[in-house]
N, C-alpha and C positions, 0 to 999 in steps of 0.2 A: 316644525319638522316632522318626518315621519319613520318608521322602522325601514322603509325602502333605502333610505339615504343613510341609515346608522349615523345621523349626525349629532354629535354632542356639542353643547357650548359649555365651556368651563367657566364663564363669566356670563352675568346677565348684560342683556342687551335691550334696547328699546327699538321694536320694528318700526321701520320707516324714518329713521334718523342716520344723519351722516357720522355719528359719535360713537361709533361701537368702541368695545373695550378690546378688540382684536384678540378675539376668543382663539383658543384650540379647537380644532375641529378633528373629528375622526370618523373613519369608515372601518368595513369588517378587516382590512389589510393594512391601514394607514393611520398615521397620525400627522396633521399638519399643524405646525407650530408658527406663531406670529414670527415674522422674521426680526431678528436682533443683529446688532453690529458684530457680535462674536461668531456670527454664522460666516462671516467673508473667508476666513480661509478654506473652509469647506468648500464654498462656491468656487474660489479661486482654483483649489485642486481638480475640480470636475468639468466646470464650464467651457473652458478654452478648447473645445473639440469641434472641429467643422460639422459634424453630424447634428450636433446641437445649436449651432448659431446661424447655419447657412440660411434658414427660413425665418429668422428673427427680424425685428426692426432694424432698420439701418443705423440707428443712432449707437447700436452696439459696435465698439471699435473692434477692429480686425486687422492686423494680429492682435489679440487681446493682450493689453498691457499686465505688468506684474502687480499693479494696484488696481485693476479694473474692478475686481470684485469689492473692495474696500471703497473705492470711490462711488460704486453703484449703491451700495448698501446705505453708507454714509451720508452721501449728498443726493441721491434720488429716492431711493425708497423710503427710508425713514422719514424724512421731511413730508412727504405725501402722505404717510399713513397718519403723522401727526395732524396733518391739515385735512384728514378726511376726504383726499382726493384718491387714495388707492389703498388696496388691501394685500399685503403679501405674506405668503407662508411658505415655510421650508417643508418639504415633503420627506417623511420618515416612515419606514416599515415599523409595523408593531413589534416585531421579533428583534429589531435592531434600533431602536428610537433614539439612539445616540449618535447614529450616522445620518446626515444630511443626503440625500439622493436627487434633488430637484426642487424647484421652486414652481409654485402657482399664484397668481396674482388677478385681482379684480382692479379694474379702472374706471374713472368717470371719462376718459377720453372720448370724443364722439367717434362712433363706429369701431372702437376697439376697447372692449370692455373685459376680455379675459385673455391671459396669456401664460403660458408655462414651459417648462423644459423639463427633461429628466435624463439622469445618466443612462447612456446607451447600454450599459449591462444590465438594466432593469426593462428594456423595452420588451414588448410582446407578452407580457404577464397581466395586462387590464388594469395596471395601477393608475395611468393617467385618467381612465375612464372614471375611476372612482373618485380620484380627485376632482376632476371637473363636475361631476355630479354634485359633491357635496358643497363646493364653492358657488355652483349655481344656484343651489337652495339658499345659501346665504345672500347672494345678490338679489333674489326676489323675494325671500320670507323675512329677513332681516333688515337689509337696506332699502327694502320697498320700490325698487326699481322696476319699471314697467317693461322694458325690453332688455335683451343682451345681444349685443352683436359683435362678432368675431371675424376677422379678416384672415385669409391664409391663401399660400401659393396652391395653385391646381396639384402641382407634382407633389406636394406634402400629404401623401396618401395616409398616413397614419392620423394625422390630425384631422383631416376630412372624414376619416372614418367615425371619429369621436363626435363630430358634429351631426353626421348622419344618424347615428346609433342614439342620439339624444334628441331626435326629433327637430333639429333645426333646418332652415330652408336657406337656399341662395336667394339673395334679393339683389346682387349686383355683380357683374364680371368686367374685368378690365385688367390694366397692368397696374402692378404696386412694387415699390422697391424694398428690397431686404438687405441682409449682408450680402448674399451672393449676387445681388443686383437687381434688375427689373424683371419681374416674373408675371406671367398669365396668373392671374388673382380672382379670388371670390370673397365676397361678404355673405356671410351666414347669420340668421337671425332667429330667435324665437322669442315670444311674448311671455308675460307672466302666466295669462290664462292658458296658452297652449302647454306650458312646461307642466303647470298642475295638473291640466287636463289629462297629458300624457302619464304623469306619475299615478293618477288615481286609476288609470287603467291598466296598470302593469303590476 
């Protein structure tokens, strides 16, 4: 980890293993805390907004049920974290660390390694770029993964801007299904070497 990412690990981790201790990560503006069951009420209060869900994976139920967040955290996210298949963090600002404003995840799914959502009231502040950078560091430097791949709808301009700004490139174009339906999509990629080279030059 380096000063550029301002990444802090609160627990020791062994590079290259799938048995991380789910550390807290930090950036200049954010605290990323490992997702816990107690986060589900805050997620339920924010997440069911069309602006958030429309470009997400179609497994997200819509309309979102009253127990949707509980079901996701309890039955999907936490088991995957225990089994070393995914890493989920709640996103919080440093000035209000008690308030969850989004979630960011890393996953071992083929061609879908990072996902995130953020309360629209916090859009346009550069927060998701910070969160994305620090978890990408974790993906390469702690988990030892060789490549990061992220699919996204072409009309998801804000998400595409994060990929463009972080040096990713498009390796596939086609149709993909989302909550909104089938949309023209792209698959973005960056390798560990490319990520480190980019960071060393900035």
